[in-house]
N, C-alpha and C positions, 0 to 999 in steps of 0.2 A: 413462342409460348407453348409449352408442353401441356397436354391434357392429362398426363399421367399414364396414358396407354402406351405400353411397350409391345411392339410387334416384332416377331422373329420368323425366320423361314420355317414353314410347316414341315417340309421333308427333313430338315436338319433336326427339328424338335422331336419328331416321331422317332427318328433313328437314335438320337442320343438317349431318350427315355427308354427305348427298347433295349439298347445295349447295357445300360446301367441295371435295368430290371432283370435282364437275362443273366448277367453275371452274378448278381446277388441271389437270385432264385436258385441257380444251379449250385452255388456254394452251400446254400442252406440244405441241400439234399445229401451232402457228403456223409453225415452220420448214418443215414438210412442205408446208403450203399456200402458202407464199410462195416456194418453190423453183422455181416454174414458169419464172422468168426465167433459171434456170441450166441449162436444157436438158431437164429432166424433164417428163414429160407430166402436167399437172395433173388430167386426167380419171382416170388410174390411181390417183393419190393419193386423190381423192375417192371413187372406187369402193371402194378398200380400206378407207377410213375408214367408209363406209356399211356395208359388210359386217361389219367389226369391231363397230360400234355395234349393229346389228340382232341379230347373233348373241348378243352379251353381254346385251342388253336382254331378249330373250325367254328366254334361259337362266336369268338371274337371277330373272325373274318365275316361271318354272316351278319352280325349286328352292326359292325362299324362301316362297312362299305356304303350302305344307303345313307348313313349319317354324313360321310364325306361327300358323296355325290350331291346331296341336297345343298350343302354349303358351297361346293365348287360351282354349282349353277347360279349362285347369287353373288359372284365375285364383283367387287367394285374397287376403285382406287382407294388407298388408305386415307383416313382423315388427315388433313394437313398438320394437325397439332400432335399427332401420334409420333412417338420416337421409334425408329426402326433400328433394331439391334443388328450390328454387323455379324456376318457369318462366323468370324473368328472369336466372337464374344458369347455366342450362343451356349456353348458347352459350359462355360464358367457360370453363366447366369442360371442355367437349369440345374447343374449339379449342386450348386450352393443351396438352392431351395429344396432339393430332394435328399440331401444328406441324412437328415434325421428320419424321414419316412423310410428310406432304404435301410438304414441301420436297424430300425424297428422290424422291418420285414425280415432282415437277416437273423436277428435275435429270435423272433417268433418261429421262423422256419427251422433254425438250428435246434431250438428247444423241442418243437413238435416232431421233427425228424428223429431226434435222439430218443425222445420218450416213447414214440409209437413205432419206430422202425419203418415208417411210411414216408416216402419222399414228397412231403406236402408242397415243397417249393416248385414241383413240376407243373402245378396248375398255373403258377405265375410265369414259369418258363414258356408254357404254351401261349399265354397272352403276349409275352415279349417277342416270341418267334413270329406270331401273327402280325405284330406291329412292324417288325422288320420286313415281312412279306408285303404288308400293305404299303410300306414306304416305297417299295419298288414301283408299285402301281401309281402312287402319288407323284413320284419323280417323273414317270412317263406322262401323267396328266399335266404336270407343271410344264414340261417341255412342249406338249401339244398346245397348251394355252399361251405359250410364248412369253413367259415372265416368271418372276419369283412369287410364289404363293406365300402369303404371310398369315400367321395366326397370332392370337393374342397371348402374351405371357400373363398368366393368371396367378396371383399369389395363392399359397396354400390356404391362408386364412383371410377371408374378405370380411371386413367390418360391415355391419348393417348400414352404416351411414356413408360408406364409400361412394363417391360420386360416379365411379365407373362400374358399380355393381351390375347394372343392367347390361352393359357391354360384356362383362364376364359371363353372365348367364346366357346371353345370345350365342356365344362361341362362334362368331362368324369369321370368314376368311376374306382377305384382300389380295390384290395382285399389283405388283409393280412391274411394268413392262419397260424394257430399255428404250430410250429415246431413239426415234428413227431418223 
């Protein structure tokens, strides 16, 4: 009997989300970087892009590391009623749910980049790059812990009467260790 909770690999989840966000955010910057022939200074666009990227990269790393560490300290076996998503199904599950938000990010980023000449998407590229960097550390932690660290697949819209709402808010991690 399933409780409705779906668990997936934490490292895979972070990497998939980061790669999707990185590609969308970089594509949204194209109008700003190709606007040099329209009279804008390309150096200013690159400088603003680099500043946005670096600030977001380090801000994300600083904020997220303690968040992960707290949850990794509280690992437990997954609930027996939870469904564990296979590694090869994780991308499909995540990408389906993120299609509309990523298209919105792309559209807003393209419009802002075109209208202002500023590569607005670079701040999200900084977040995505930090997620990829963080996933390396998470993979090393997972190996050190000797199992597959799982996180909860949370829907984008959670109904107020959803029986799993408290679990979604908690955002805890679980671990599955191979049988010895």
